[in-house]
C-alpha positions as a Markdown table, in Angstrom:
| # | Residue | x | y | z |
|---|---|---|---|---|
| 1 | Met | 84.0 | 114.2 | 110.7 |
| 2 | Ser | 80.6 | 112.2 | 111.5 |
| 3 | Ala | 80.2 | 109.3 | 108.9 |
| 4 | Ser | 78.4 | 106.2 | 109.8 |
| 5 | Leu | 79.5 | 103.0 | 109.4 |
| 6 | Gly | 76.0 | 101.2 | 109.3 |
| 7 | Gly | 75.9 | 100.0 | 113.1 |
| 8 | Ile | 79.6 | 99.5 | 113.4 |
| 9 | Gly | 80.0 | 102.8 | 114.8 |
| 10 | Asn | 81.2 | 106.1 | 113.4 |
| 11 | Phe | 84.3 | 108.3 | 112.6 |
| 12 | Asp | 83.9 | 111.0 | 115.2 |
| 13 | Asp | 87.5 | 110.2 | 115.9 |
| 14 | Leu | 89.1 | 110.5 | 112.9 |
| 15 | His | 92.1 | 112.5 | 112.8 |
| 16 | Pro | 93.9 | 114.1 | 109.5 |
| 17 | Glu | 97.4 | 114.4 | 108.9 |
| 18 | Tyr | 98.2 | 111.6 | 111.8 |
| 19 | Glu | 102.1 | 111.9 | 112.5 |
| 20 | Ile | 104.2 | 108.9 | 112.8 |
| 21 | Met | 107.9 | 108.3 | 113.1 |
| 22 | Asp | 109.0 | 106.0 | 110.4 |
| 23 | Trp | 111.9 | 103.3 | 110.9 |
| 24 | Arg | 114.3 | 106.2 | 109.8 |
| 25 | Gly | 113.4 | 108.4 | 112.3 |
| 26 | Arg | 111.7 | 110.7 | 109.9 |
| 27 | Pro | 108.0 | 111.9 | 110.4 |
| 28 | Tyr | 105.4 | 110.2 | 108.4 |
| 29 | Tyr | 101.9 | 111.9 | 107.9 |
| 30 | Ala | 99.3 | 109.5 | 107.5 |
| 31 | Asp | 96.0 | 111.2 | 105.5 |
| 32 | Phe | 93.8 | 109.8 | 108.5 |
| 33 | Ala | 94.0 | 107.8 | 111.5 |
| 34 | Trp | 90.9 | 106.5 | 113.3 |
| 35 | Arg | 91.4 | 105.1 | 116.5 |
| 36 | Thr | 88.5 | 101.9 | 116.6 |
| 37 | Pro | 86.7 | 100.5 | 119.0 |
| 38 | Trp | 88.5 | 97.0 | 118.8 |
| 39 | Arg | 91.8 | 98.9 | 120.5 |
| 40 | Phe | 93.7 | 99.1 | 117.1 |
| 41 | Val | 94.5 | 102.6 | 115.0 |
| 42 | Leu | 93.6 | 102.4 | 111.8 |
| 43 | Leu | 95.6 | 104.5 | 108.8 |
| 44 | Phe | 93.8 | 105.8 | 105.9 |
| 45 | Glu | 96.1 | 106.4 | 102.6 |
| 46 | Ile | 94.2 | 108.2 | 99.9 |
| 47 | Lys | 96.5 | 107.8 | 96.9 |
| 48 | Gly | 96.5 | 110.2 | 93.9 |
| 49 | Phe | 97.8 | 108.8 | 90.6 |
| 50 | Ser | 100.3 | 111.3 | 89.7 |
| 51 | Lys | 102.3 | 111.3 | 93.0 |
| 52 | His | 101.7 | 107.4 | 94.2 |
| 53 | Val | 102.6 | 106.0 | 91.0 |
| 54 | Arg | 103.3 | 108.1 | 87.8 |
| 55 | Asp | 105.8 | 110.7 | 89.3 |
| 56 | Met | 107.4 | 108.1 | 91.7 |
| 57 | Asp | 110.9 | 106.6 | 91.2 |
| 58 | Arg | 112.3 | 103.3 | 92.2 |
| 59 | Ala | 113.5 | 104.7 | 95.6 |
| 60 | Gly | 110.3 | 106.4 | 96.2 |
| 61 | Tyr | 108.4 | 103.0 | 95.3 |
| 62 | Asp | 110.8 | 101.2 | 97.9 |
| 63 | Asn | 110.3 | 104.0 | 100.8 |
| 64 | Glu | 106.5 | 103.5 | 100.0 |
| 65 | Thr | 106.3 | 99.5 | 100.5 |
| 66 | Asn | 108.7 | 99.6 | 103.4 |
| 67 | Arg | 106.9 | 102.3 | 105.1 |
| 68 | Glu | 103.2 | 100.5 | 105.1 |
| 69 | Val | 104.9 | 97.0 | 106.3 |
| 70 | Phe | 106.5 | 98.9 | 109.1 |
| 71 | Leu | 103.3 | 100.6 | 109.8 |
| 72 | Gln | 101.5 | 97.2 | 110.0 |
| 73 | Gly | 104.5 | 95.7 | 112.2 |
| 74 | Ile | 104.2 | 98.3 | 114.8 |
| 75 | Gly | 100.5 | 97.6 | 114.9 |
| 76 | Tyr | 98.8 | 100.0 | 112.7 |
| 77 | Arg | 96.2 | 98.6 | 110.0 |
| 78 | Val | 96.7 | 100.6 | 106.6 |
| 79 | Ile | 94.0 | 100.8 | 104.3 |
| 80 | Ser | 95.1 | 102.5 | 101.0 |
| 81 | Phe | 92.1 | 104.0 | 98.6 |
| 82 | Ser | 93.0 | 105.6 | 95.2 |
| 83 | Tyr | 91.8 | 109.0 | 95.0 |
| 84 | Asp | 89.5 | 108.4 | 91.8 |
| 85 | Thr | 87.5 | 105.6 | 94.2 |
| 86 | Ile | 86.9 | 108.2 | 97.0 |
| 87 | Ala | 86.2 | 110.8 | 94.3 |
| 88 | Asn | 84.2 | 109.1 | 91.7 |
| 89 | Lys | 83.2 | 105.6 | 93.3 |
| 90 | Pro | 82.6 | 106.2 | 96.7 |
| 91 | Asp | 80.1 | 103.3 | 97.1 |
| 92 | Ile | 83.0 | 100.9 | 96.2 |
| 93 | Gly | 85.2 | 102.6 | 98.7 |
| 94 | Ile | 82.1 | 102.4 | 101.4 |
| 95 | Met | 81.7 | 98.5 | 100.6 |
| 96 | Leu | 85.4 | 97.5 | 100.6 |
| 97 | Leu | 85.6 | 99.4 | 104.3 |
| 98 | Lys | 82.7 | 97.5 | 105.6 |
| 99 | Leu | 83.9 | 94.4 | 104.4 |
| 100 | Phe | 87.5 | 95.2 | 106.2 |
| 101 | Ile | 85.9 | 96.3 | 109.4 |
| 102 | Ser | 83.2 | 93.6 | 109.5 |
| 103 | Gln | 86.0 | 91.1 | 110.4 |
| 104 | Phe | 86.4 | 92.9 | 113.8 |
| 105 | His | 82.5 | 93.2 | 114.4 |
| 106 | Pro | 81.2 | 89.7 | 114.2 |
| 107 | Ser | 77.7 | 90.7 | 115.5 |
| 108 | Glu | 77.2 | 92.8 | 112.6 |
| 109 | Thr | 76.1 | 90.3 | 109.9 |
| 110 | Pro | 74.9 | 91.8 | 106.8 |
| 111 | Ala | 71.2 | 91.5 | 105.7 |
| 112 | Gly | 70.3 | 87.5 | 104.6 |
| 113 | Ile | 73.3 | 85.8 | 105.9 |
| 114 | Pro | 71.8 | 83.8 | 109.1 |
| 115 | Asn | 74.6 | 83.4 | 111.2 |
| 116 | Pro | 78.4 | 83.7 | 111.8 |
| 117 | Ile | 79.5 | 80.3 | 110.1 |
| 118 | Asp | 77.7 | 81.4 | 106.8 |
| 119 | Lys | 79.5 | 84.6 | 107.0 |
| 120 | Glu | 83.0 | 83.3 | 107.6 |
| 121 | Ile | 82.5 | 80.7 | 104.7 |
| 122 | Ile | 81.3 | 83.8 | 102.3 |
| 123 | Arg | 84.7 | 85.5 | 103.6 |
| 124 | Leu | 86.8 | 82.5 | 102.9 |
| 125 | Ala | 85.2 | 82.1 | 99.5 |
| 126 | Phe | 86.1 | 85.8 | 99.1 |
| 127 | Ala | 89.7 | 84.7 | 100.1 |
| 128 | Leu | 89.8 | 81.8 | 97.6 |
| 129 | Ala | 89.0 | 84.0 | 94.9 |
| 130 | Gly | 85.4 | 83.3 | 94.6 |
| 131 | Ser | 85.4 | 79.3 | 94.7 |
| 132 | Ile | 85.3 | 77.1 | 97.6 |
| 133 | Arg | 85.3 | 73.3 | 98.4 |
| 134 | Pro | 83.6 | 71.3 | 101.3 |
| 135 | Ile | 87.1 | 70.5 | 102.4 |
| 136 | Asp | 88.2 | 74.3 | 102.7 |
| 137 | Val | 85.4 | 74.9 | 104.9 |
| 138 | Ser | 86.0 | 72.0 | 107.0 |
| 139 | Arg | 89.7 | 72.8 | 107.2 |
| 140 | Ser | 89.6 | 76.7 | 107.5 |
| 141 | Leu | 86.5 | 76.4 | 110.3 |
| 142 | Arg | 87.7 | 73.2 | 112.0 |
| 143 | Ile | 84.2 | 71.5 | 111.4 |
| 144 | Asn | 83.0 | 68.3 | 110.5 |
| 145 | Tyr | 83.0 | 67.6 | 106.9 |
| 146 | Arg | 79.4 | 66.8 | 106.4 |
| 147 | Thr | 78.6 | 70.1 | 108.5 |
| 148 | Ala | 80.5 | 71.9 | 106.0 |
| 149 | Lys | 78.6 | 70.4 | 102.9 |
| 150 | Lys | 75.3 | 71.0 | 104.9 |
| 151 | Ala | 76.3 | 74.7 | 105.2 |
| 152 | Leu | 77.4 | 75.0 | 101.6 |
| 153 | Asp | 74.1 | 73.6 | 100.5 |
| 154 | Asn | 72.3 | 76.0 | 102.8 |
| 155 | Leu | 74.2 | 78.8 | 101.1 |
| 156 | Thr | 73.6 | 77.5 | 97.8 |
| 157 | Ser | 69.6 | 77.4 | 98.7 |
| 158 | Asn | 69.6 | 81.0 | 99.9 |
| 159 | Gly | 71.3 | 82.0 | 96.9 |
| 160 | Trp | 74.6 | 83.1 | 98.2 |
| 161 | Ile | 76.7 | 80.2 | 96.3 |
| 162 | Arg | 76.1 | 78.2 | 93.3 |
| 163 | Pro | 77.5 | 74.4 | 92.8 |
| 164 | Leu | 79.7 | 74.1 | 89.5 |
| 165 | Pro | 79.0 | 70.9 | 87.8 |
| 166 | Lys | 82.2 | 68.4 | 87.5 |
| 167 | Gly | 80.8 | 66.3 | 84.6 |
| 168 | Gln | 77.8 | 64.1 | 83.9 |
| 169 | Gly | 76.8 | 62.2 | 86.8 |
| 170 | Glu | 79.6 | 63.4 | 89.2 |
| 171 | Arg | 79.1 | 64.7 | 92.6 |
| 172 | Gly | 79.7 | 68.7 | 92.7 |
| 173 | Val | 82.3 | 69.3 | 95.2 |
| 174 | Leu | 83.1 | 72.9 | 93.9 |
| 175 | Tyr | 81.0 | 76.1 | 94.5 |
| 176 | Arg | 81.3 | 79.6 | 93.5 |
| 177 | Leu | 80.1 | 82.8 | 94.9 |
| 178 | Thr | 77.0 | 84.4 | 93.1 |
| 179 | Asp | 77.0 | 87.8 | 92.0 |
| 180 | Gly | 74.7 | 88.6 | 95.1 |
| 181 | Ala | 77.6 | 87.4 | 97.3 |
| 182 | Tyr | 80.1 | 90.2 | 95.8 |
| 183 | Lys | 77.4 | 92.6 | 96.7 |
| 184 | Tyr | 76.5 | 91.6 | 100.3 |
| 185 | Leu | 78.1 | 94.2 | 102.2 |
| 186 | Val | 76.9 | 97.4 | 100.2 |
């Protein structure tokens, strides 16, 4: 299979039905495995609603969650997609996959985000449910508060975030991602 990841690489080394022994010594088959250029193996799980939700009992659910933690613990990265996303909304799957992979490939900056600091601020805002403060940026990136505020002002002027007014005449210290930021990897 050769699918492009927009400058990050491709899936030429994608392996279907990749066998791994679980913590009980039983074979487990990941839907797909990809040995990434960053020296880890990314496992893809395509989960159908029937088998993985509707028809699963408590023991099956328990094993499923334990298996994912075990796989992460022994060094694999696990990405689960619903079958419906893959079949009916592949653009969302591609955007989410690019978002995940972009954390390992810092030179791939999405169009319109001019530097790595801005990219990390956008990523941090996603992690903080879409809202961010200068102190969040300062602490996370270990930069001066004024530098963080300047970076947020720059992102505001470029339309990636917008300040949320606090009150009449009060300084705004909270910023929210704009709709454009939510689509920056598509």
